[in-house]
N, C-alpha and C positions, 0 to 999 in steps of 0.2 A: 557485255559491252568490247568491241572488239577494234583493234587497232593491226594498222597497217607499218612492220616494219621494210625498212630500207629495202631488205632482204626479198622483200615481197612477201614474208609470212605473216600470217595472220596472229597478234598475242592477244589473248584474253585477257580481260580483270574484271573480276564478280567479289563478291563481299563472301564472309565467311557465317553460315548461317548457326556454329554452334552459338551465338550471342543470345539466341533465341530457346526455351527451355524446350517446346516438343517435342515428346517424344512415340507421335501416333500418327499417323498420313491425314487425318482431317485437324490433327493442332498445325500438324504443318503447314496445310493449306490456309488455316488461318491466318496465320502469322506471317505468312509469305503475305497477303491480303494485306495484313495490317501493315508493315514494315516494309518488305522487298518492291511489290507495286507503286506505294508514294514514294522509296526513293526512288524508283525509275523516272517515275514522273517529274521530280522535282530537277532532277538529270537530266530533263527532257531528252531521255534515249530511248529510241524504238526499242531497244530489247538490254536487259541486264540480264549478268553471270551471276548465278549463284553458285558458292561452292558449299552443295549441301553437308551437314551434318544427319546421317541419319542413327539412331540409336540401335542397338542390338534388336529388339523387336521387333521394330519396321524395318528394316533389313533382310531380316528371314522372312518377313510375309513377304514380300515385295519380290523376293530372289524366288520363293515357291511358288509364284504366280505370276508368269509375264504379261499375261493381259494387261491386269491391277498396276504394271510397271508402265506399258503402253496409254494407260490412260492414265494416269500421274503425269506422264510427260507431256501427254494432248492438255493437260491443265495447266502445266509450266507455259507452255505456247500458247496458250489463251491469255497470261496473263504478261505478254512478254519478257518471259525469263528463261534462260536454256542454262545448261547445265555443263560441265567439259569435268569439273573435277569435285569430288567426294571429300570431307574429313575425314578417315578413319580412325583416329586416335582417340577420342573417349568412346569409350565401348559404351555406355549409358549412365545415366543420374547426373552429368554435368553440371545441374544445377540444384544440385543437393545442397543444403543449407552447409554441407561441412561437405567438399570434394576431396582436397588436399592429395594426398600421395593413392588416392583410388583411382584416380585418372590414369595411372599406368598397370592398371589390374583390366581384366587378365594379359600378362606380358606374350613377347614371340616365343615362350617357351609353352605356354597353353594351348591346347587344341581349338578353346574357345574363341583362340585370337585369328588363327588362320583361320576358322569357320566366317566368322564375322568380316575379314579381309575379301574371301571369296565370293560371300553374297552382295558383299558391296561393285565387286569386280564384274559379276552377273548383270548386278542393277545398273550401273553407270555404262556397261555397253549397249543396252535399250535404250538409256537419255539423253547419250550422245544426239547433238544436231547430225541429221542426214550427209552436211560436208564438212563433217570433224573425226576423221579418223583413227583419234586417240585420246583418251583418256586419263586422268591419274587419281591417283588417291593415296594419300598423306599418311602415314603412320607415328606409330612411338618407334624409337631404336633402340629395338630388342628389349627393354624393361629399366625399370629403376635398380641400380647398381646395389645399393642391400640388398644383402645374403642374395648375390648372381653366383651361382656356382658354373663350372666348367661342364658338367651336367647340364645346369639349366642352357649353359649358351647351344653346346651340341643339340638339343633342343629345339634351340627356337633356327638351328641353318635348317635340322632338317625341315622343320616347317617351312619356311622361306623356301626353298626347293620344294617342296610338294607347292607352294603358292606357285611357283614360278610354273609348274607343270601343268597347275590349272587356269593361270593366263594362258599358256600356249593354247590348250583347248579352247578356252571362249575365240581368241582371234582367229583359230582355225571353223568355227560354228557361225563367228557370226560377220567375220572382217574388222572388225575391230579391234584395237593394243590397247590394253588396260597395262599404268606402269605406276608399281607402289615407289612413295619415296618415303624414305627412311627417314625422323625428323631428329634431328643433333639436337638436343636438349641439356643442359645444365643439371647436374642431379642425376643423369640415365647411362648407361653404360656408355652409349655413344654419345659424347658434352657438345664435342669441336670438331672440325670439319677436317683435323688432324686425323683422329679417331676416325672416322666416317672413314677417312682411303686407308685404316688399316684394319677396320674392320668390316668395312660391304666393298671392298675391289672383286674379291671372288666370284661375288652376286653377277649374274646375267642382266649385263647391260641394255639387254632387250625389253625385261620388263623389271628393273630393277633402277633405282638412284635416288637422290636424296633431294627431300624438303628442304628448301634454304630460309626457314624462319631469320629473318632479319633482327628481330629482338631479339633470340638468344643468340646471335651470333655477336650482338652488341654487349651482351653479359658476358659475353666469354672475350671480350675486348679483341675481336678479332678483324681484322681488316678485311673491307668485301675482296679486295681485289689476289689478295695474299691467299685466302680462301678456295678464290675459283682457282687458281694455280693448282694450289696443292689438287683441289675435285679432279682438276682435267689431267694430271700425270699420275692419279690414280686409273683413271679413266670411268669416271662418276659423272652423267650427267645432270644437272639442273634438271629435275620433272616436272618441279611448283616451287615458285618461290611464294612463302608468306611476307606478304609487307604489313610491316610492325615496329614499333615502338617503344624501348624503355625505358624505365625512370633513372635518369644519371643525378647524381647528388654528385657534383665538383668537390664540396668543402664540409665532408662529415663531421667535422671535429667541430662544425659550429651550434651550437644550440638551436638555434634558429631552424639549420637544415635538419640536425634529429627529429623537433617537434612537426615540421611539415611533411619525413618520412613517417611520423608516427601514426600520420592519419590516413595512409595510405595500409595501414596491418588491417587485414581482414580476416576475419575465419573463410571463408569459401575456399582459397586457391592459392597454392604455393607462391611463395616470390621467391625464389634460389635470388641469394645477393653475393655480387663478385666486386672484391677489391682489384684494383689495378694495381701493376707492379709484377714484377721478377721476381719467386714465384707468385702467380696470381693466387689469393685465398676468398676464402668464401663459404656460406650456411647455408640451408635448403629452405631458410625461410624468412621475411624481413625483419619480424620481432626477434628472431634470433643476432640479427647483425646489431639491433640495437642495444640490448641488456640483455646481462644474465651470462651464466661462467661463457656461452660459444661466441661474446661480443667481437666484433673485428675491428682491427686498427683501424684511426681513423686522420692517418695519413696519407693519403691518399683516394683520388676519386672512389664514388663507388657506383654501381650499377643492379639493377635490382629488376627480376622477370615480372612486370607488372605492366601490359599492354596499353600504354598510355594511346590517344588518338593522333593518327599521325599530324590532323590539320592544326592541333592547339597544344602549345606546352603547357606542363601546370605550372599551376602560381608558383610562382620567386618564393626559395631563392632555389628551388630545382628546376631542373631542364629535364628533356627527353632529347632522346639517341640518334632524333630526325636528321645528323649531318650522316650518320652512317646509312641511315635508309636511303638517303640522296645516292649517297657515293656508291651504295650495292647497284638501285637501278641503274645509275650511269655503267655501272660493272658488266652489269647483265644486257643492257640495251642498246649503249654507245658503242656499239658492235659491226663486225658487218655482219654475222646472224645471230639472232637473239640468245640472250644464254641458257634461256628458257620462251614459252608460250605461255604458261598460265600462270597469274599475278594471283594471287588471294590478300585481299584486305582481309586482316583478321585481330581486331580488336575484341574479344569475347569478356571485354571486363567494364563495359558499361556501367551493370547494373552497382558494380561495387567501387569504382569512383568516391574518392570524400564527397566530388556532388555530382552525382550520377543523375542522369534526364528522369524527369519525374512522371512523363505523359510517352505513349507510344509515339508521339506525334516527333518530341522532342528527340525519342532514340532514331528515327526515322531520318531526321534532321541531319542528325550525327553523320549518320554514316553515310546519308549523300555527302556531307561534306568533307569527308576522309574521301570518299571517290573522287569526288569535284577535284581534290587535292592532286590525287595521284593521275587523272587525266592530265591537269595541265603540266604534269612533271614530264608526261609520255611522252606531250607533247613538244616540251620544250626541247627534249632528247630527239625531236626528228622524227617520231614516228605519229600516223596520221590515224583519223577515226574514220572507221569503214562501216561505212553509208550501208543500210538496210538492205538496199537495191543491190548491194554488190553480192550478198551471203545468200544462197537459198534457205529458205525457212524450212523448218523441220511440219512434214504433214502432219 
């Protein structure tokens, strides 16, 4: 889906396919048929943006076979789907029974992370619609903080510098600019926009910037307007924004609240949890916050890194950080020029909700409802939906 900002620039909206487990090309197409096409039809949209997640094996195959990539692009176009952004954060195995800290490996100190991201950039340069000159790839912010040493940091910086040279080569050969967006996340080397301003400002802004995940922003109790000002002062652009809501517990001392939070503990993903206040405190997973030697103080609100649907609050007494998302959308788009032109709904946790969708039809309906909610908010902010006739379709 494309929207026209008052500046005349197109703003792209899609949903991230890391919600689906497929890790080979045939499986990806099958899941796009199962979910993305019905989502597009439910929205009555002539085209739907998908922020593809390509696991390392399929990224490697496509990068080594431009013909296969172009055929894949034709399959996307035939389904009314278009791609301007990729999620390069999970390497592979994102839907294993237990993921937890494995999602942060390999990190940017590893050659494997460099090669995956370079492969994704080569693929995206071929997948972009003809009239879209710039694509984006989100990636982890260096790596997980534990055991992060100066030596590993230096290797990460060297790998990012090498990636910049490869991105420059891609632009030279294809005319397409691919920008890589490092995504601050609680528990990582770069957790906040303030840390991003410190660690990332030396990177070439032509090819690098920040992925603003609004769930992560909310868990850190950051204000969107202040965060964007800090990034701007550091010369860091928001390459893409992931539209997401965190879990909010206003009164964690209440036994009913703790019981409700316990329903969100699950074995697959990490749910970093933070307590409001100065200094902010937190732990790396929701079960640790609730009980045990690391149990968090309950005298101030908690937020947990559990992506909950944008359009629907969890059951009381819990809420979501939707107010932060609304404020972030306004900060990015109620402006003379858009703060970013790539928006991606990223609720990858549908399958681990306390009451998950039971069928493919229910999941597609949930994704469509999130996108419809976002569409209405963009229209409220003054954007207009761009008709297909105004856009040159990919051939």
